[in-house]
N, C-alpha and C positions, 0 to 999 in steps of 0.2 A: 046332126049328132045321132049316134047309135042309140037305139032304145035300150031300156034296162034289160029286157029279155035277151036281146042280142049280145050285150056285154056278158051276161051270165053264161050264155051258151059258148061264147068265145073263151072265157076263163076255163070252163069245163073241158073244152076241147084241148086247150093248152096243157092242162093237167094230165090228160091221157097221153099227149105227145111227149111229155117229160118222163114218162115211165119207160124203163129199159125193157120191160116185158109187158104183156097184156095185163090190164088190171083185172082183179077178181071181181065177182059181182058186188061184194061188199065194198071194195075200193071204188067201184064205179058209182055206187049209191052215195058214198062219202063225197066224191068229187062233185056230184050233182048238188048236194046240200052245201058243201063248202063254197061253191061258186055263188050261191045265194047269200051265204053268210058274209063273204068277203066284199060283196057289192052292196050289202044292206045299208040303207040310209036311216034306219030306225035307231031307237035309243039303246045305247050300250050293248052292242052285239057281243055275244059270248057263244062259243061252240065247244061241246064236249065230244071227244073222240075216245071211245073205249076200245082199245085194241089189245087182243090177247097174244100170248107168245106165238111167234111164227106166222102171224097173220099179215105181215107186210107193213107194219107201222113205220119202220125205218124208211123203206122205199117210198112210202106215201109222203112222209115229211120232206124227203129230198125233192120229190116232184113239186110240192108246195113252194119250196125255196126257189127252185129253178124257174117256176112259172111267175111268181110274184116279182122276181128280179126283172123280168121282162116288162112288167108294168110299173117298175120303179117304186114298189111298195116297200117301205122300211120294215125289216124283220128283226125281231129281238128274240133270241133263244135263251131260255132259263130253265133251271131245275132246282129242286129243293136243297140238294147237298152238293158239295164240291166234287164228290165222286161221281154223282149222277150227271153233273155239268160236264165233267171230263169225258164221260162216255158219249154224251150228246155231241160234244165238240168233235170227237173222233169219227162218229158215223155220219155227221153232216158235213164235215170239213169246214165248219163255220163256228166262230167262237160262241160258246154258251157260258153264261155266268150263273152264279147262285142267285136265288131270289133276294137274299139279304144283301149281297153285294150290289145288286142293281137298284133295289128299292129304298134302302135305308142309309142314313148317315148317323154318326154318333155325335151326341151333344154332351159336352162336359158339364157336370153338375158339381155343386159344392160337396165337400166331403169325399172327394176322389171317386164319385159315382159317374157312370155314363148312361145316357138314355138314347134308345133308338128312336129316331124321328124319320118320318116318311119324306123322301125327296120328291120334288116336283117332276112330273113327266113332261119333258119339253118337246116330245115328238108329235107329228101330225100324220094322220092316216096310217099309223103303224100297226102291224100285226105282232102281238106278243104270243110266243108259243112256249108253253110250259110242259115239259116232259115229266114222267113219273109223278103225275098230279095226284095219284092215290096216296102219296106221302104227305100232302099238304094238310096241315092240322086246321080244324075249325074250333079248337078249344081256346079258351082264354087262359093265359098263364100269368100268375102273379097279379100285378096291378094293371095289366093291360086291359084296355077297353075294346080292342079289336083282335080277332084271330088273324093268323097268317093269311088265310083266304080273304078275309075282309080287307086287309091291307093291300093285298095283291090287286083286287078289283078296284079299290080306291085309287091306287097308283096308276093303273092302266087308264081308267076313265078320267083321270085328272088331265090327260093329254087331250089333244084336239082330234076328234073322230077316230080314236084308237079302238082296237078290239082285241080279244084274247081267245086263243085256242088252248084248251086244257086237254092233254093227252095222258092216258094211263091205262092200267090194267086192274080192274076191280076184283080179279081173282087173287091178287096179292094181298098181303097183310094190310089192314088199315093202319092209320097212325096210332101210336101208343095211346091207350086210354079211350079209343073210339071203336065202335062196333062196325062201322062201314066207312068207305071212302067218300065222305060227303062232297068233296070237291068234284067228284064225277057223278053225283047223284042229281038227276033233273029235279025231282020233287024238292030236295033240300035247297038247291039253288033258287028255284022259283019262289019258295016260301021266304027266303032270307034276303035275296038281292033283287033289285030292280034292273032287269036287263031283257034284251031280246034274245031268246035262247034257241040254239040249234043243237042237234045231237046226231051222232052216227056210231056204228059199232062194226068192228072188224072181227069176224069169227072164223072165216074160212082160212085154213092153213095153206100157204103158198106152196105150189108143187115142188119147187126145187129144194124145199126143206123137209119134205114128207118122209125122207128116209132117215131122219134123226130119231134115235131112241129117246133122247132127252125130250125132244119136242113131242114125240108120240105119247110118252107117259105124262108129260105136263098137260097135254090136251085131254087125256083120259081123266086126269084129276079135275080139270076145269069143267068137263062135262058132268062129273059127279057133283061138283059144287052147284052147278046150274040146276040140277035136279034134286038138290038136298031138301029134305023135310026136317024142320026144326025138331030136335029131340031124338032123332034117329042116329044110329052109329054110321060113321062115314069111313069105311075101311078101304085104303088104297090097294090096288092090285097092279104091281109093276110087271111089265112084260119085257124081259131082258134078252130072250133068245133072238138071235139074228141081228143084234145091235152091238156095236163095238164102243159106243160112246157113253154107255151107262152100265156099271158093273157093281157086284156085291162084294164087300170085303169083311173079313173077320180076323181077329187075333193078330199074329205077327205080320200078316199081309198088309195091315194098315200102315205100319212104320215103313215098310219097303215101298209102298205106293207113294207115300208122301215124299220120301227120299228121291224117288224117281221123278216125281213132278217138279221138285225143287231143282234137281240136276238138269232136267230137260228144258224147262221154261222159266225157272226163277221163282224165288220166294214170293215176289209181288204178283205173280200170275196164279197163285194158289191160295185157297182159303178153306178153312174148316168151319162149318156152320153148325151151331149147337142150339138146343132149346132152352138152355138156362145159362146164367152167368157162372154158376158153379161148374158146369160141364166145360165151358169155355176156359175157365181158369185151369182145370185139370189138364185139358189138352195142351194149353200153352206151356205148362210146366213140362209135360212129357215131350213135346216137340223140341223144346230147347235142349233137353238132356239127351234124349234118345236119337233124335234126327240131326240136330245142329251141333251136338256134343259140346254145349256151352256149360261151363261150370260157374262162371262169374254171375253175380246177381243181374248185372246189366253190362252190355258190351257194345262197342262200335259195330254198326251193321244191324243191330236189333231193330225190329219194326214194332212200333208202339201205336196205340190208339188213344186219342184224347177222350177222356171220360166226362168232361164238363166244359162248357163254354168258357173261354178265357179272352179277356179284352186288354191284357196288360203288355204282352211281350212283342207284339208286332210294331215295327217302326211306322211313323207317319207316312202317308202316301204309299202304303203297302198295297200289293195286288189284292189282298183281302183285308177286311176290317177287323176280323177277330178269328181266333182259332176255335173251331166249332166242335162240339160234342160229336164224336164219330170220325173226325179227321184222322188220317193216318200219317205217321211221320217215321223217318228213318234217322237213327242216331249216327251222325257223321264224325263226332268228336266228343270225348268226355274230358271235362276240365278239372273238376274236383268234386269232393263229397263234403257234406256238412250235416251235423246232427244238432238240431236246435228246436226249441218249443215242443220237446217230446217227440219229434219226428225226424226222419232221415231224408235228406235231399241230395240230388245230383245236379250239378251244373253241366250242361252239355250244349253242343250245336246240333240242331235238328233240321231236317229238310221235310217240308210238307209234300207228300208224294203226289197229291192231286192238283198241285199248282206248280207246273213245270217251270214257269218264268221266275219263280221266287228262288233266291239263294238260301243259304243256311241262316238260321236265326239262333241266337244264344238265349237259353231259358234255364230256369230252375224247374225241376219236376220232382214230385214226391216218389220216393222209392217204396214207401209203405203201401201205396195203393196197388202196386204190382202184385202184392201177396193177398189182397182182399178178394173174397169171393163175390161180394156185392159189386155193382157197376161203378160206384164211386163212394166217397166218404158218407157215412150215415149222418143224419141230422145231429145226433149226440156227439159224434166225432168232430163234426164241423164246429159245433158250439164250443167244445173243449179246446180245439185248436185256436179259435178266435180269442178265447179268454187268455190262452197262453201268450199269444202275440200282444194282446192288450196290456199285459203286465209290464211290457217294455216301455209303455207310454203312460203309466199310471201317474207320473208327476206332472202331466199336462192338465191344467185345471179346466181349460175350455173343452167342453164335450165335443163340439163340432170339429175342432182342430185335432182332438185325440182320435176321433173316428177317421178323419182324413189320413192321419199318420198310419193307422192300422191298414186302411184300404190300399195304401201305397207301399206297404211293406212287401219286398220282393219275395219273401218266403210265403207270406199270406197269399200271394198271387201265383205261387208255384203251380205248374200244370198237374192235374190229376190224370194219371195214365194207366193203361193196361197193355199187356202184350197183344199183338195183332195177328197172330198166326191162326187163332181160333176166335170166332166172334158169335154173338147171337144174330138171329136172322134180321131183326130190325136194323142192326148196325150194318149188315151186308146189303140191305135193300138199296137199290139205285146203282149198285156196282156190278161189274162183270169181271170174271176171272176165267182163265182157260181150264183150270182144274178146281172142281168144287167137291169137297168131301162133306157128306151130310150125316151127322150123328143123330140116330133116332133117339137115344137116351131112354130114360125110364118112361114106360108107357103102359097104361092100363086100358081096358075096354071102354071105360067111361071118359077117357081122354080123346077118343076117336070122334072128334067134333068138327064142325065147320072151321073153327080156329086152327086146328091141327092141319087140316087139308090146305088151308091158305098158307100156313107156315111152310108146309112141304112144297107147295107149288112155287112159292117165292124163292125158296132155297134152290129148287131144280132149275129155275129160269135165271139164276145168276151165272150159269156156266155157258161158255162159248165153245167148249171143246169136249170135256169129259166130266161125268158125274160118278162119284164113288159112294155107294150106300153102305154106311158103317153099322154093322151089327143089327141089321134090320130083321124084324120078326119074319119067320119063314112064311107065315100066313099072308104077308104082304107081297110075296113073290109068286107070280102065276106059274 
């Protein structure tokens, strides 16, 4: 029988052989550490791979998949959102699912409620790979006793001799409400979870992408972030000369560029990223009127984004268990309109664009939320709406039955939606588009913080083809 060191060396060699080009020094160091991690016999092996834009994270994962298939190691690919899972599926040519789809099942409760419960992991000796791990929240939400990261590790280690590789970019925005990407932080992991921890980092930009202006400027931003001193101003300096894939736009040129991108590669290959929901709302209105020339409030072909998780409309045994906050849909048919409970609704057939295998589903959605500047209904609006629906069931004396009737009312379960031509950066995170328009928005000197730089870096790295800087401060251009 081969010794442990021989097995480790063999795995490392196979990883190098699986690369289409020579590995960078960082990739070689990662392969050395990964070979130790994948053959580790100790308690709950976990590995962190922090890989920045253009450093070969994609080719590295392909080499892992190719190598482990030779050893008959089961590999499960996952990502935090449907959009991120679709991107992962595309670049690996292997199916990736969302964390929720893989880990949870829904348990029906009294009163029309549903509860997420963790499914058992039935695999043995499997490697779970999670991309975009910087998006994994470590916060407790509502009455949950575990965070998403807690549940992920519980699920993986519930299997027999399973292990997990968390991949992501710590220069991107952390999850909403958090100051850092804890899921990629060694100190946090070691303090909270019992595991055998390995880590590596990819910083070197691969040669074949070094001529990209998007990548060059993203790398400049990343270097600024790495050298950032808390409390100091962090002012970006874009270098545009000599690059065709990153340009500056102002005034009428914005509409022309969006029209050109839509015409060349399609609406679903183009996104506008804003720093606030209010700016996204204004851009969405202007795009529909000035670019798409749409006069109706909503029409077939419109792209919408779900603004709040919804568990009501999907049929049983659907490819996904719920329609998630941030999912994108295309309206394929409009059936009718209705005004009830002080609000306006549209019944339509929609297609979830990040789930190609799914057909159209019929839903009610709220028209009013399309015109709201905030991301979804406020707490006060939600309460008023609930009370209006409750009036229909006031003659039901049993409180539990009355609550169940409200919770199962189809208008109460209507989707809250926004248009999806312009979005905030957190909504875009995990996705990729050929054309990315970045709106600087209102900005003062005291806003030039680490948060702004991470926002800008995340927005830049959503593009696979071209970036357009909208109304950027002249001081930001070299």
